[in-house]
PASENU-375832 format. One record per residue (C-alpha): residue number from 1; residue in one letter; chain; x, y, z. Coordinates in nm, 4 decimals, always signed. Each point is the difference from the previous one (the first is absolute). Layout:
<nodes>
<node><i>NUM</i><aa>A</aa><ch>A</ch><px>X</px><py>Y</py><pz>Z</pz></node>
...
</nodes>
This chain:
<nodes>
<node><i>1</i><aa>X</aa><ch>A</ch><px>+0.7786</px><py>+0.7689</py><pz>+1.3583</pz></node>
<node><i>2</i><aa>X</aa><ch>A</ch><px>-0.2147</px><py>-0.0979</py><pz>-0.2577</pz></node>
<node><i>3</i><aa>X</aa><ch>A</ch><px>+0.0470</px><py>+0.2959</py><pz>-0.2220</pz></node>
<node><i>4</i><aa>X</aa><ch>A</ch><px>+0.3540</px><py>-0.0756</py><pz>-0.0063</pz></node>
<node><i>5</i><aa>X</aa><ch>A</ch><px>-0.0257</px><py>-0.3379</py><pz>-0.1031</pz></node>
<node><i>6</i><aa>X</aa><ch>A</ch><px>-0.2646</px><py>+0.0708</py><pz>-0.2911</pz></node>
<node><i>7</i><aa>X</aa><ch>A</ch><px>+0.2041</px><py>+0.2856</py><pz>-0.0917</pz></node>
<node><i>8</i><aa>X</aa><ch>A</ch><px>-0.2247</px><py>+0.3017</py><pz>+0.0430</pz></node>
<node><i>9</i><aa>X</aa><ch>A</ch><px>+0.2433</px><py>+0.1943</py><pz>+0.2103</pz></node>
<node><i>10</i><aa>X</aa><ch>A</ch><px>+0.1129</px><py>+0.4025</py><pz>-0.1385</pz></node>
<node><i>11</i><aa>X</aa><ch>A</ch><px>+0.3142</px><py>+0.0448</py><pz>-0.0243</pz></node>
<node><i>12</i><aa>X</aa><ch>A</ch><px>+0.0698</px><py>+0.1464</py><pz>+0.3029</pz></node>
<node><i>13</i><aa>X</aa><ch>A</ch><px>-0.2177</px><py>-0.2584</py><pz>+0.1873</pz></node>
<node><i>14</i><aa>X</aa><ch>A</ch><px>+0.1930</px><py>-0.3060</py><pz>-0.1605</pz></node>
<node><i>15</i><aa>X</aa><ch>A</ch><px>+0.3241</px><py>+0.2104</py><pz>+0.1021</pz></node>
<node><i>16</i><aa>X</aa><ch>A</ch><px>-0.1064</px><py>+0.0487</py><pz>+0.3372</pz></node>
<node><i>17</i><aa>X</aa><ch>A</ch><px>-0.1227</px><py>-0.3458</py><pz>+0.0468</pz></node>
<node><i>18</i><aa>X</aa><ch>A</ch><px>+0.2959</px><py>-0.0812</py><pz>-0.1287</pz></node>
<node><i>19</i><aa>X</aa><ch>A</ch><px>+0.2533</px><py>+0.1746</py><pz>+0.2496</pz></node>
<node><i>20</i><aa>X</aa><ch>A</ch><px>-0.2341</px><py>-0.1347</py><pz>+0.2700</pz></node>
<node><i>21</i><aa>X</aa><ch>A</ch><px>+0.0743</px><py>-0.3586</py><pz>-0.1109</pz></node>
<node><i>22</i><aa>X</aa><ch>A</ch><px>+0.3634</px><py>+0.0506</py><pz>-0.0201</pz></node>
<node><i>23</i><aa>X</aa><ch>A</ch><px>-0.0180</px><py>+0.1107</py><pz>+0.3678</pz></node>
<node><i>24</i><aa>X</aa><ch>A</ch><px>-0.2868</px><py>-0.2652</py><pz>+0.1226</pz></node>
<node><i>25</i><aa>X</aa><ch>A</ch><px>+0.0604</px><py>-0.3703</py><pz>+0.0075</pz></node>
<node><i>26</i><aa>X</aa><ch>A</ch><px>-0.2998</px><py>-0.1213</py><pz>+0.0658</pz></node>
<node><i>27</i><aa>X</aa><ch>A</ch><px>-0.1972</px><py>+0.1935</py><pz>-0.2453</pz></node>
<node><i>28</i><aa>X</aa><ch>A</ch><px>+0.2253</px><py>-0.0946</py><pz>-0.2879</pz></node>
<node><i>29</i><aa>X</aa><ch>A</ch><px>-0.0244</px><py>-0.3689</py><pz>+0.0613</pz></node>
<node><i>30</i><aa>X</aa><ch>A</ch><px>-0.4456</px><py>+0.0962</py><pz>+0.0086</pz></node>
<node><i>31</i><aa>X</aa><ch>A</ch><px>+0.0556</px><py>+0.1511</py><pz>-0.3337</pz></node>
<node><i>32</i><aa>X</aa><ch>A</ch><px>+0.2145</px><py>-0.2965</py><pz>-0.0475</pz></node>
<node><i>33</i><aa>X</aa><ch>A</ch><px>-0.2432</px><py>-0.2243</py><pz>+0.0766</pz></node>
<node><i>34</i><aa>X</aa><ch>A</ch><px>-0.2885</px><py>+0.1864</py><pz>-0.1674</pz></node>
<node><i>35</i><aa>X</aa><ch>A</ch><px>+0.1164</px><py>+0.0800</py><pz>-0.3434</pz></node>
<node><i>36</i><aa>X</aa><ch>A</ch><px>+0.1433</px><py>-0.3832</py><pz>+0.0177</pz></node>
<node><i>37</i><aa>X</aa><ch>A</ch><px>-0.3835</px><py>-0.1118</py><pz>+0.1156</pz></node>
<node><i>38</i><aa>X</aa><ch>A</ch><px>-0.1404</px><py>+0.1815</py><pz>-0.3378</pz></node>
<node><i>39</i><aa>X</aa><ch>A</ch><px>+0.1862</px><py>-0.1663</py><pz>-0.2864</pz></node>
<node><i>40</i><aa>X</aa><ch>A</ch><px>-0.1032</px><py>-0.3151</py><pz>+0.2073</pz></node>
<node><i>41</i><aa>X</aa><ch>A</ch><px>-0.3389</px><py>+0.1301</py><pz>-0.1019</pz></node>
<node><i>42</i><aa>X</aa><ch>A</ch><px>+0.1323</px><py>+0.1068</py><pz>-0.3483</pz></node>
<node><i>43</i><aa>X</aa><ch>A</ch><px>+0.1089</px><py>-0.3240</py><pz>-0.1122</pz></node>
<node><i>44</i><aa>X</aa><ch>A</ch><px>-0.2772</px><py>-0.2389</py><pz>+0.1025</pz></node>
<node><i>45</i><aa>X</aa><ch>A</ch><px>-0.2734</px><py>+0.2321</py><pz>-0.1196</pz></node>
<node><i>46</i><aa>X</aa><ch>A</ch><px>-0.1655</px><py>-0.1002</py><pz>-0.2843</pz></node>
<node><i>47</i><aa>X</aa><ch>A</ch><px>-0.1086</px><py>+0.2052</py><pz>-0.2773</pz></node>
<node><i>48</i><aa>X</aa><ch>A</ch><px>-0.2350</px><py>+0.0313</py><pz>-0.2795</pz></node>
<node><i>49</i><aa>X</aa><ch>A</ch><px>-0.0792</px><py>+0.1643</py><pz>-0.2584</pz></node>
<node><i>50</i><aa>X</aa><ch>A</ch><px>-0.3717</px><py>+0.1594</py><pz>-0.0167</pz></node>
<node><i>51</i><aa>X</aa><ch>A</ch><px>-0.2113</px><py>-0.0839</py><pz>-0.3033</pz></node>
<node><i>52</i><aa>X</aa><ch>A</ch><px>+0.0431</px><py>+0.2756</py><pz>-0.2351</pz></node>
<node><i>53</i><aa>X</aa><ch>A</ch><px>-0.4436</px><py>+0.0750</py><pz>-0.0096</pz></node>
<node><i>54</i><aa>X</aa><ch>A</ch><px>+0.0465</px><py>-0.0093</py><pz>+0.4347</pz></node>
<node><i>55</i><aa>X</aa><ch>A</ch><px>+0.2457</px><py>+0.3219</py><pz>-0.0553</pz></node>
<node><i>56</i><aa>X</aa><ch>A</ch><px>-0.2143</px><py>+0.1763</py><pz>-0.2784</pz></node>
<node><i>57</i><aa>X</aa><ch>A</ch><px>-0.3215</px><py>-0.0489</py><pz>+0.2780</pz></node>
<node><i>58</i><aa>X</aa><ch>A</ch><px>+0.1854</px><py>+0.1507</py><pz>+0.2161</pz></node>
<node><i>59</i><aa>X</aa><ch>A</ch><px>+0.1322</px><py>+0.2817</py><pz>-0.1491</pz></node>
<node><i>60</i><aa>X</aa><ch>A</ch><px>-0.3282</px><py>+0.0397</py><pz>-0.1612</pz></node>
<node><i>61</i><aa>X</aa><ch>A</ch><px>-0.1700</px><py>+0.0477</py><pz>+0.3686</pz></node>
<node><i>62</i><aa>X</aa><ch>A</ch><px>+0.2886</px><py>+0.2949</py><pz>+0.0915</pz></node>
<node><i>63</i><aa>X</aa><ch>A</ch><px>-0.1155</px><py>+0.1791</py><pz>-0.2771</pz></node>
<node><i>64</i><aa>X</aa><ch>A</ch><px>-0.3511</px><py>-0.0200</py><pz>+0.0198</pz></node>
<node><i>65</i><aa>X</aa><ch>A</ch><px>-0.1353</px><py>+0.3790</py><pz>+0.1968</pz></node>
<node><i>66</i><aa>X</aa><ch>A</ch><px>-0.1759</px><py>-0.1216</py><pz>+0.3608</pz></node>
</nodes>
């Protein structure tokens, strides 16, 4: 269910999921509620842009071999 809400299903999985929720009202309702919850959370999140110095430090760490 969470993969469907997050649009992480493959095309086949999405097709199968869509077919299922067309005939299963319980799953359809659960899916709609999960979508609403995700939307509410996304609306409430305050996003901050990381300072470029932090981004550079992290990138430098990932480039350094262990």
